[in-house]
C-alpha positions, 0 to 999 in steps of 0.5 A, a space after each residue: 078579721 070578720 071570720 075572727 070575730 065570727 069565730 068568738 063566743 057570744 054571750 049566750 054561749 056562756 064564756 070560754 075559760 081564756 080569752 080568744 082574742 089574746 090567743 089569736 093575737 099570740 098567733 098573729 104575732 107567731 105568724 105574722 108579725 106585730 099583733 098590738 093593733 089586731 088585738 086592740 081593733 077586734 077587741 074594739 069590735 067584740 066590745 061594740 057586738 056586746 055593747 049593741 047586744 045589751 042596747 038593743 036588747 033594752 030597747 026593744 021592748 020599747 020597739 026602738 032600734 039604737 039609731 030611733 033612741 039617738 034620735 029621739 034623744 037629741 029632739 028633747 035635748 033640742 030647745 024647743 024639742 024639734 030640729 031641721 032634718 038636716 041639723 038631726 042628720 049633721 049630730 047623728 053623722 048620718 046620711 040623709 036617707 038615713 035619717 029619712 027613714 029614721 024619721 018615717 018610722 019614728 013617725 009612723 009609730 006617732 013618736 015624732 011629728 014632721 011641720 014645715 019650717 018656718 022660714 025655710 020651704 026647703 026644709 023640715 021640721 022634725 018634732 018629738 010628740 008627748 009619746 015620743 018624749 014617753 016611750 023615750 023616758 021608757 027606754 032611758 030607764 031601760 039602757 040606763 039599768 043596763 049602764 048601756 051594757 059597758 059593765 065592768 068599769 068605773 067612772 075614771 075608766 070610763 072617761 080614760 076610754 071615752 078620751 082614748 076613743 075620742 083620739 082615734 075619731 078626731 085623728 080619723 076626721 069625726 070632728 076637730 
């Protein structure tokens, strides 16, 4: 399937006069068998590429990746604007090494600071700085201006999409 995705047009090349995923599904059905799952999965993966491109483009002027942006959002939502790194990993659903890399980069940019946990010597807290809050505000304005790349859907459609994707995530063990 990755070869199929690689052959799909990117947004900057302009739209094709036909849906290449639909055409691939027709060929799949002729040569392999039922194509509804392949068509749906390939569409989700293509939409992921579109969304990542839109979000990355909106965040680039703020020198943020989506992972670093998510970490700043998470910290800004915390009551004290700080969380243990372990909790960040759980909430962001990331491996501890990935959280460490994200925090390292945010700290190098002055957007977060590490502090010792007051009651657990083994834990480190990560706190968003005033510069982090300011960067987050600008980045949030940018991603919301492009609607996170999720164009073509009304609010009801977005709710249905979230519910459908949530069913897949839950059935896969992502959450209870």
